[in-house]
N, CA, C and O atoms as CSV, one atom per row, in Angstrom:
chain,resi,resn,atom,element,x,y,z
A,1,UNK,N,N,-15.730,-38.061,21.461
A,1,UNK,CA,C,-16.294,-36.789,21.853
A,1,UNK,C,C,-15.369,-35.633,21.457
A,1,UNK,O,O,-15.841,-34.604,20.975
A,2,UNK,N,N,-14.065,-35.794,21.656
A,2,UNK,CA,C,-13.098,-34.756,21.318
A,2,UNK,C,C,-13.103,-34.477,19.820
A,2,UNK,O,O,-12.982,-33.325,19.403
A,3,UNK,N,N,-13.243,-35.515,19.014
A,3,UNK,CA,C,-13.266,-35.378,17.560
A,3,UNK,C,C,-14.454,-34.518,17.120
A,3,UNK,O,O,-14.321,-33.731,16.183
A,4,UNK,N,N,-15.601,-34.648,17.769
A,4,UNK,CA,C,-16.790,-33.866,17.448
A,4,UNK,C,C,-16.547,-32.388,17.706
A,4,UNK,O,O,-16.893,-31.547,16.877
A,5,UNK,N,N,-15.952,-32.064,18.853
A,5,UNK,CA,C,-15.669,-30.661,19.190
A,5,UNK,C,C,-14.632,-30.064,18.243
A,5,UNK,O,O,-14.688,-28.883,17.900
A,6,UNK,N,N,-13.693,-30.899,17.831
A,6,UNK,CA,C,-12.673,-30.431,16.898
A,6,UNK,C,C,-13.315,-30.073,15.559
A,6,UNK,O,O,-12.972,-29.047,14.972
A,7,UNK,N,N,-14.228,-30.889,15.073
A,7,UNK,CA,C,-14.925,-30.610,13.816
A,7,UNK,C,C,-15.796,-29.357,13.917
A,7,UNK,O,O,-15.846,-28.558,12.982
A,8,UNK,N,N,-16.479,-29.186,15.048
A,8,UNK,CA,C,-17.307,-27.991,15.259
A,8,UNK,C,C,-16.423,-26.747,15.286
A,8,UNK,O,O,-16.783,-25.719,14.712
A,9,UNK,N,N,-15.287,-26.832,15.940
A,9,UNK,CA,C,-14.359,-25.700,16.021
A,9,UNK,C,C,-13.824,-25.335,14.638
A,9,UNK,O,O,-13.725,-24.153,14.311
A,10,UNK,N,N,-13.478,-26.329,13.827
A,10,UNK,CA,C,-12.982,-26.062,12.478
A,10,UNK,C,C,-14.070,-25.409,11.626
A,10,UNK,O,O,-13.789,-24.508,10.836
A,11,UNK,N,N,-15.302,-25.862,11.789
A,11,UNK,CA,C,-16.414,-25.291,11.034
A,11,UNK,C,C,-16.638,-23.836,11.438
A,11,UNK,O,O,-16.881,-22.985,10.583
A,12,UNK,N,N,-16.557,-23.546,12.742
A,12,UNK,CA,C,-16.727,-22.177,13.217
A,12,UNK,C,C,-15.604,-21.278,12.708
A,12,UNK,O,O,-15.855,-20.131,12.339
A,13,UNK,N,N,-14.377,-21.780,12.685
A,13,UNK,CA,C,-13.258,-20.989,12.171
A,13,UNK,C,C,-13.449,-20.666,10.696
A,13,UNK,O,O,-13.148,-19.556,10.257
A,14,UNK,N,N,-13.942,-21.620,9.937
A,14,UNK,CA,C,-14.195,-21.392,8.521
A,14,UNK,C,C,-15.268,-20.333,8.328
A,14,UNK,O,O,-15.131,-19.469,7.462
A,15,UNK,N,N,-16.325,-20.383,9.114
A,15,UNK,CA,C,-17.400,-19.391,9.025
A,15,UNK,C,C,-16.863,-18.010,9.375
A,15,UNK,O,O,-17.208,-17.027,8.718
A,16,UNK,N,N,-16.027,-17.924,10.398
A,16,UNK,CA,C,-15.441,-16.641,10.797
A,16,UNK,C,C,-14.558,-16.096,9.686
A,16,UNK,O,O,-14.628,-14.906,9.380
A,17,UNK,N,N,-13.736,-16.924,9.080
A,17,UNK,CA,C,-12.860,-16.477,8.000
A,17,UNK,C,C,-13.662,-16.006,6.782
A,17,UNK,O,O,-13.324,-14.994,6.168
A,18,UNK,N,N,-14.703,-16.726,6.443
A,18,UNK,CA,C,-15.558,-16.322,5.318
A,18,UNK,C,C,-16.248,-14.999,5.632
A,18,UNK,O,O,-16.356,-14.138,4.759
A,19,UNK,N,N,-16.714,-14.827,6.860
A,19,UNK,CA,C,-17.371,-13.585,7.261
A,19,UNK,C,C,-16.412,-12.399,7.184
A,19,UNK,O,O,-16.791,-11.328,6.710
A,20,UNK,N,N,-15.184,-12.577,7.642
A,20,UNK,CA,C,-14.184,-11.516,7.591
A,20,UNK,C,C,-13.860,-11.175,6.130
A,20,UNK,O,O,-13.746,-10.000,5.781
A,21,UNK,N,N,-13.715,-12.179,5.292
A,21,UNK,CA,C,-13.447,-11.944,3.880
A,21,UNK,C,C,-14.577,-11.193,3.205
A,21,UNK,O,O,-14.337,-10.275,2.421
A,22,UNK,N,N,-15.799,-11.575,3.502
A,22,UNK,CA,C,-16.960,-10.892,2.925
A,22,UNK,C,C,-17.026,-9.448,3.395
A,22,UNK,O,O,-17.299,-8.553,2.595
A,23,UNK,N,N,-16.782,-9.205,4.674
A,23,UNK,CA,C,-16.785,-7.850,5.217
A,23,UNK,C,C,-15.703,-6.998,4.547
A,23,UNK,O,O,-15.938,-5.833,4.227
A,24,UNK,N,N,-14.533,-7.573,4.340
A,24,UNK,CA,C,-13.445,-6.872,3.663
A,24,UNK,C,C,-13.852,-6.478,2.248
A,24,UNK,O,O,-13.587,-5.356,1.819
A,25,UNK,N,N,-14.493,-7.389,1.520
A,25,UNK,CA,C,-14.944,-7.089,0.161
A,25,UNK,C,C,-16.002,-5.993,0.131
A,25,UNK,O,O,-15.987,-5.140,-0.757
A,26,UNK,N,N,-16.909,-6.009,1.083
A,26,UNK,CA,C,-17.952,-4.978,1.145
A,26,UNK,C,C,-17.327,-3.610,1.396
A,26,UNK,O,O,-17.682,-2.637,0.731
A,27,UNK,N,N,-16.402,-3.528,2.349
A,27,UNK,CA,C,-15.738,-2.253,2.650
A,27,UNK,C,C,-14.937,-1.779,1.440
A,27,UNK,O,O,-14.959,-0.593,1.111
A,28,UNK,N,N,-14.243,-2.681,0.787
A,28,UNK,CA,C,-13.465,-2.330,-0.401
A,28,UNK,C,C,-14.365,-1.793,-1.505
A,28,UNK,O,O,-14.025,-0.803,-2.153
A,29,UNK,N,N,-15.501,-2.429,-1.725
A,29,UNK,CA,C,-16.449,-1.966,-2.747
A,29,UNK,C,C,-17.008,-0.587,-2.393
A,29,UNK,O,O,-17.171,0.258,-3.274
A,30,UNK,N,N,-17.299,-0.355,-1.120
A,30,UNK,CA,C,-17.797,0.955,-0.711
A,30,UNK,C,C,-16.770,2.045,-0.968
A,30,UNK,O,O,-17.126,3.145,-1.388
A,31,UNK,N,N,-15.524,1.756,-0.724
A,31,UNK,CA,C,-14.462,2.741,-0.947
A,31,UNK,C,C,-14.291,3.002,-2.437
A,31,UNK,O,O,-14.209,4.156,-2.860
A,32,UNK,N,N,-14.238,1.950,-3.228
A,32,UNK,CA,C,-13.980,2.094,-4.663
A,32,UNK,C,C,-15.133,2.779,-5.373
A,32,UNK,O,O,-14.900,3.634,-6.227
A,33,UNK,N,N,-16.355,2.433,-5.051
A,33,UNK,CA,C,-17.503,2.952,-5.776
A,33,UNK,C,C,-18.124,4.182,-5.136
A,33,UNK,O,O,-19.178,4.641,-5.576
A,34,UNK,N,N,-17.500,4.711,-4.127
A,34,UNK,CA,C,-17.994,5.919,-3.475
A,34,UNK,C,C,-17.674,7.129,-4.341
A,34,UNK,O,O,-16.527,7.311,-4.752
A,35,UNK,N,N,-18.674,7.958,-4.622
A,35,UNK,CA,C,-18.467,9.154,-5.439
A,35,UNK,C,C,-17.834,10.279,-4.630
A,35,UNK,O,O,-17.299,11.221,-5.214
A,36,UNK,N,N,-17.881,10.204,-3.311
A,36,UNK,CA,C,-17.405,11.283,-2.467
A,36,UNK,C,C,-15.955,11.101,-2.035
A,36,UNK,O,O,-15.450,11.893,-1.240
A,37,UNK,N,N,-15.294,10.107,-2.526
A,37,UNK,CA,C,-13.950,9.797,-2.067
A,37,UNK,C,C,-12.933,10.751,-2.690
A,37,UNK,O,O,-12.633,10.660,-3.881
A,38,UNK,N,N,-12.410,11.656,-1.883
A,38,UNK,CA,C,-11.416,12.613,-2.367
A,38,UNK,C,C,-10.108,11.914,-2.703
A,38,UNK,O,O,-9.432,12.295,-3.659
A,39,UNK,N,N,-9.744,10.904,-1.935
A,39,UNK,CA,C,-8.494,10.200,-2.193
A,39,UNK,C,C,-8.478,9.518,-3.547
A,39,UNK,O,O,-7.486,9.580,-4.273
A,40,UNK,N,N,-9.576,8.870,-3.881
A,40,UNK,CA,C,-9.658,8.189,-5.173
A,40,UNK,C,C,-9.699,9.213,-6.298
A,40,UNK,O,O,-9.058,9.026,-7.332
A,41,UNK,N,N,-10.448,10.293,-6.102
A,41,UNK,CA,C,-10.503,11.343,-7.121
A,41,UNK,C,C,-9.128,11.959,-7.341
A,41,UNK,O,O,-8.746,12.243,-8.476
A,42,UNK,N,N,-8.388,12.165,-6.264
A,42,UNK,CA,C,-7.043,12.731,-6.366
A,42,UNK,C,C,-6.135,11.811,-7.177
A,42,UNK,O,O,-5.384,12.274,-8.035
A,43,UNK,N,N,-6.203,10.526,-6.908
A,43,UNK,CA,C,-5.378,9.566,-7.651
A,43,UNK,C,C,-5.763,9.544,-9.132
A,43,UNK,O,O,-4.888,9.466,-9.995
A,44,UNK,N,N,-7.050,9.612,-9.430
A,44,UNK,CA,C,-7.501,9.617,-10.824
A,44,UNK,C,C,-7.026,10.869,-11.560
A,44,UNK,O,O,-6.613,10.800,-12.717
A,45,UNK,N,N,-7.091,12.010,-10.878
A,45,UNK,CA,C,-6.637,13.253,-11.504
A,45,UNK,C,C,-5.131,13.207,-11.749
A,45,UNK,O,O,-4.662,13.629,-12.806
A,46,UNK,N,N,-4.373,12.700,-10.782
A,46,UNK,CA,C,-2.922,12.586,-10.981
A,46,UNK,C,C,-2.596,11.671,-12.153
A,46,UNK,O,O,-1.665,11.933,-12.914
A,47,UNK,N,N,-3.368,10.595,-12.296
A,47,UNK,CA,C,-3.171,9.689,-13.420
A,47,UNK,C,C,-3.494,10.406,-14.746
A,47,UNK,O,O,-2.784,10.232,-15.736
A,48,UNK,N,N,-4.551,11.199,-14.757
A,48,UNK,CA,C,-4.907,11.936,-15.967
A,48,UNK,C,C,-3.869,13.014,-16.291
A,48,UNK,O,O,-3.620,13.297,-17.462
A,49,UNK,N,N,-3.266,13.615,-15.267
A,49,UNK,CA,C,-2.197,14.588,-15.497
A,49,UNK,C,C,-1.012,13.902,-16.171
A,49,UNK,O,O,-0.421,14.449,-17.102
A,50,UNK,N,N,-0.670,12.722,-15.709
A,50,UNK,CA,C,0.416,11.965,-16.353
A,50,UNK,C,C,0.071,11.639,-17.800
A,50,UNK,O,O,0.932,11.717,-18.676
A,51,UNK,N,N,-1.175,11.276,-18.054
A,51,UNK,CA,C,-1.607,10.993,-19.417
A,51,UNK,C,C,-1.498,12.244,-20.283
A,51,UNK,O,O,-1.047,12.182,-21.426
A,52,UNK,N,N,-1.920,13.388,-19.723
A,52,UNK,CA,C,-1.831,14.640,-20.477
A,52,UNK,C,C,-0.374,14.980,-20.801
A,52,UNK,O,O,-0.076,15.419,-21.911
A,53,UNK,N,N,0.527,14.784,-19.850
A,53,UNK,CA,C,1.939,15.091,-20.092
A,53,UNK,C,C,2.513,14.234,-21.214
A,53,UNK,O,O,3.449,14.647,-21.898
A,54,UNK,N,N,1.960,13.055,-21.402
A,54,UNK,CA,C,2.422,12.193,-22.498
A,54,UNK,C,C,1.816,12.584,-23.841
A,54,UNK,O,O,2.471,12.458,-24.875
A,55,UNK,N,N,0.557,13.061,-23.836
A,55,UNK,CA,C,-0.129,13.357,-25.099
A,55,UNK,C,C,-0.086,14.827,-25.480
A,55,UNK,O,O,-0.023,15.166,-26.662
A,56,UNK,N,N,-0.121,15.707,-24.471
A,56,UNK,CA,C,-0.179,17.164,-24.679
A,56,UNK,C,C,-1.353,17.584,-25.562
A,56,UNK,O,O,-1.240,18.514,-26.361
A,57,UNK,N,N,-2.479,16.890,-25.408
A,57,UNK,CA,C,-3.697,17.185,-26.150
A,57,UNK,C,C,-4.434,18.351,-25.465
A,57,UNK,O,O,-4.827,18.227,-24.305
A,58,UNK,N,N,-4.627,19.493,-26.176
A,58,UNK,CA,C,-5.263,20.655,-25.538
A,58,UNK,C,C,-6.723,20.415,-25.134
A,58,UNK,O,O,-7.180,20.952,-24.125
A,59,UNK,N,N,-7.446,19.622,-25.904
A,59,UNK,CA,C,-8.841,19.334,-25.548
A,59,UNK,C,C,-8.905,18.489,-24.275
A,59,UNK,O,O,-9.755,18.714,-23.414
A,60,UNK,N,N,-8.010,17.529,-24.165
A,60,UNK,CA,C,-7.924,16.707,-22.954
A,60,UNK,C,C,-7.577,17.590,-21.757
A,60,UNK,O,O,-8.092,17.393,-20.657
A,61,UNK,N,N,-6.697,18.564,-21.987
A,61,UNK,CA,C,-6.287,19.467,-20.911
A,61,UNK,C,C,-7.464,20.298,-20.415
A,61,UNK,O,O,-7.617,20.487,-19.208
A,62,UNK,N,N,-8.290,20.791,-21.317
A,62,UNK,CA,C,-9.460,21.588,-20.926
A,62,UNK,C,C,-10.415,20.769,-20.051
A,62,UNK,O,O,-10.918,21.262,-19.041
A,63,UNK,N,N,-10.657,19.530,-20.444
A,63,UNK,CA,C,-11.519,18.649,-19.638
A,63,UNK,C,C,-10.894,18.381,-18.280
A,63,UNK,O,O,-11.585,18.337,-17.263
A,64,UNK,N,N,-9.589,18.205,-18.275
A,64,UNK,CA,C,-8.881,17.944,-17.031
A,64,UNK,C,C,-8.930,19.158,-16.109
A,64,UNK,O,O,-9.064,19.005,-14.895
A,65,UNK,N,N,-8.825,20.358,-16.668
A,65,UNK,CA,C,-8.913,21.578,-15.853
A,65,UNK,C,C,-10.263,21.683,-15.154
A,65,UNK,O,O,-10.335,22.108,-14.001
A,66,UNK,N,N,-11.326,21.300,-15.843
A,66,UNK,CA,C,-12.652,21.314,-15.223
A,66,UNK,C,C,-12.709,20.349,-14.045
A,66,UNK,O,O,-13.272,20.675,-13.000
A,67,UNK,N,N,-12.131,19.168,-14.210
A,67,UNK,CA,C,-12.098,18.182,-13.118
A,67,UNK,C,C,-11.265,18.701,-11.951
A,67,UNK,O,O,-11.638,18.523,-10.791
A,68,UNK,N,N,-10.132,19.346,-12.257
A,68,UNK,CA,C,-9.262,19.877,-11.203
A,68,UNK,C,C,-9.983,20.979,-10.437
A,68,UNK,O,O,-9.913,21.023,-9.208
A,69,UNK,N,N,-10.681,21.876,-11.149
A,69,UNK,CA,C,-11.431,22.940,-10.479
A,69,UNK,C,C,-12.497,22.366,-9.552
A,69,UNK,O,O,-12.641,22.818,-8.416
A,70,UNK,N,N,-13.236,21.382,-10.026
A,70,UNK,CA,C,-14.274,20.751,-9.203
A,70,UNK,C,C,-13.651,20.068,-7.990
A,70,UNK,O,O,-14.194,20.132,-6.887
A,71,UNK,N,N,-12.517,19.418,-8.197
A,71,UNK,CA,C,-11.842,18.739,-7.089
A,71,UNK,C,C,-11.353,19.753,-6.060
A,71,UNK,O,O,-11.548,19.557,-4.860
A,72,UNK,N,N,-10.719,20.837,-6.517
A,72,UNK,CA,C,-10.158,21.831,-5.598
A,72,UNK,C,C,-11.233,22.533,-4.775
A,72,UNK,O,O,-10.956,23.009,-3.675
A,73,UNK,N,N,-12.456,22.602,-5.296
A,73,UNK,CA,C,-13.549,23.225,-4.549
A,73,UNK,C,C,-14.014,22.359,-3.384
A,73,UNK,O,O,-14.492,22.882,-2.378
A,74,UNK,N,N,-13.880,21.051,-3.510
A,74,UNK,CA,C,-14.460,20.163,-2.497
A,74,UNK,C,C,-13.443,19.392,-1.672
A,74,UNK,O,O,-13.779,18.915,-0.589
A,75,UNK,N,N,-12.212,19.255,-2.145
A,75,UNK,CA,C,-11.274,18.347,-1.478
A,75,UNK,C,C,-9.934,19.020,-1.199
A,75,UNK,O,O,-9.597,20.056,-1.773
A,76,UNK,N,N,-9.194,18.398,-0.307
A,76,UNK,CA,C,-7.803,18.756,-0.013
A,76,UNK,C,C,-6.963,17.555,-0.354
A,76,UNK,O,O,-7.482,16.444,-0.246
A,77,UNK,N,N,-5.753,17.667,-0.742
A,77,UNK,CA,C,-4.937,18.837,-1.033
A,77,UNK,C,C,-5.300,19.410,-2.392
A,77,UNK,O,O,-5.852,18.720,-3.248
A,78,UNK,N,N,-4.986,20.660,-2.570
A,78,UNK,CA,C,-5.269,21.345,-3.828
A,78,UNK,C,C,-4.348,20.823,-4.927
A,78,UNK,O,O,-3.154,20.621,-4.708
A,79,UNK,N,N,-4.914,20.609,-6.103
A,79,UNK,CA,C,-4.135,20.166,-7.259
A,79,UNK,C,C,-3.762,21.412,-8.059
A,79,UNK,O,O,-4.601,22.280,-8.295
A,80,UNK,N,N,-2.512,21.492,-8.469
A,80,UNK,CA,C,-2.026,22.639,-9.222
A,80,UNK,C,C,-2.725,22.708,-10.590
A,80,UNK,O,O,-2.872,21.700,-11.280
A,81,UNK,N,N,-3.145,23.913,-10.956
A,81,UNK,CA,C,-3.805,24.146,-12.233
A,81,UNK,C,C,-2.776,24.032,-13.348
A,81,UNK,O,O,-1.677,24.580,-13.254
A,82,UNK,N,N,-3.144,23.319,-14.398
A,82,UNK,CA,C,-2.231,23.109,-15.528
A,82,UNK,C,C,-2.276,24.278,-16.496
A,82,UNK,O,O,-3.272,24.997,-16.573
A,83,UNK,N,N,-1.200,24.459,-17.227
A,83,UNK,CA,C,-1.137,25.436,-18.303
A,83,UNK,C,C,-1.370,24.688,-19.618
A,83,UNK,O,O,-0.522,23.918,-20.067
A,84,UNK,N,N,-2.523,24.928,-20.219
A,84,UNK,CA,C,-2.890,24.197,-21.428
A,84,UNK,C,C,-2.333,24.810,-22.703
A,84,UNK,O,O,-2.496,24.235,-23.779
A,85,UNK,N,N,-1.698,25.928,-22.609
A,85,UNK,CA,C,-1.207,26.579,-23.838
A,85,UNK,C,C,0.094,26.015,-24.327
A,85,UNK,O,O,0.619,26.466,-25.345
């Protein structure tokens, strides 16, 4: 009888762990694929600023300025405007 309860308990623990893992993946996907996420947008803009500093491409800078302006209108903290000249 004890062996049966032990097997049922192990099965329930496995179901709970799978459920928690699935919930974690769903939340992670919502965060990553959310268009309204200021934090993710901020990180992407900072990454693009680093890319611009390496390339110094003026056309890339103009596109980046548009993204920074759009970000600064909707999100905090404000990103410093770059000098493309």
